[in-house]
N, C-alpha and C positions, 0 to 999 in steps of 0.2 A: 345573716352570718353565712359565710362561704365555708364549704366543707370539702375536703379532699377524701375520696374513697379509693383505696388501692385495691385493684382486682388481682387476686392471686391464684384463682382456680380457672382451669380451662372452661370456656363457654360463658364466663361472666361478662366479658366485653361484648360478646354477641347479643346477650340479653339487653345490655345497655343500648346498643345500636338499634335493636328491634323496638325498644321502648321509645327511643328518640323518633324513629320513623312513625310509629303508630300514634304516639301521644302528641309530641311537639309538631312534627310535620303534618300529621293527619288533621289536627285542629287548625293549623296555619293554612293548609290548603283549602279546607272547607270555608274558613272565614274570608280568605282572600277572594275566592270566587264570589261569595255573597257580596263582598264590598265592591269588587270590580263591576258586578251587575248593577250595583247601586250608584255607580259613577264616583266611587271613592278611590282616589289614586294611591294613598299611602295608609299603611296600617296604624300609623300614629294617631289616627282618628279615634281609635279605641281608648286612648288615654283621656279623652274629653268626658269627664264624669258628669258634667252639667248638660250634656246633650242626650236627650231621650233615645235617639236612634243608636248612639254609641252604647248606651246601657242595654238596649235590646240586643245588640250584637254580642255583647259580653254575656248576657243571659243565654243566648243561643249557644255560645261556646261551652258554657257550664253545662247546659242541658245535653249537648252532644257528647261531652266527656262522661257525664254521670250516667246517661241512659244507654250509651252505645260503647264507647271506647273502654271505659272502666269494666263494664260487664264482659267485653270481649277479651280483655287482657289480664284481668286479675287472677285467673286460675293459672295462667302461664308465668306471670311475673310477681304476683302478690298484690294485694290491694294497697298496701303501704307504699311500695316502690312505685306503682303506677300513679298513685295520687301525688307523690312527691315530685315526680317528673312533670305532671300537669301544673302543680302549684308553682314550681320554678319557672316553667315556660310561660304561664299566664302572667306572672310578674314582669317578665321581659317583654312579652307581646304588648302589654298594656302600658308600657313606659313611654313617656312623651318623646324621648329621643331615640326610640327603637324603630321608627317607621320604615318599612320596606315597601317597595313598589308592588301594588297588587298585580300589575302587568307582569313583572318579573316572576312572581310567585306562581301565577296561573299559566305560564308558558308550559307547553307539553302536559296539560292537565290530565289527559287520559293515562299517560304513562306514569305520571306521579301518583295518581290515584291507585294504580295497581300495586305500588309498593308501600303506600302510606295508609290507604283506607281499606283495601281488600283484605289484609290480614285481620282486621277487626271484624269485617263481615264474615270471613271464614270462621273466626273464633265464636261468633254469635250463633251461626248456623250449626256448627259442631256441637255446641252446648244446648241447642234447642231454645235459644233465647231471642229469637227473631221477633220483633214487634212491628206492627203495621200502623 
């Protein structure tokens, strides 16, 4: 079911954008680099539920979200909102007709990591929740 949410207060849209960058783009960037290094050209590979490696990659995504991104973002945005963004994004990313080029996604990887992954790392460090 699609839902439309009207943002009526100052700063709400900024929070939505931050969640998109941290959750959707952060997981997308991470999985695309992993896939590119595994010689997988398109992200639609994740929709192949019968392929053990595709299942492993989806498990990696879930683990990255649950142990890093959620912990780094939930105090700023709330656990419900953060998880809702991930659930919506994962549905799209794992759809058979959504495939994007891993080369396209991984271009300028260092710069993209700075706006997509670094806020999660800063949030984890700030809260003393760094794991090794």
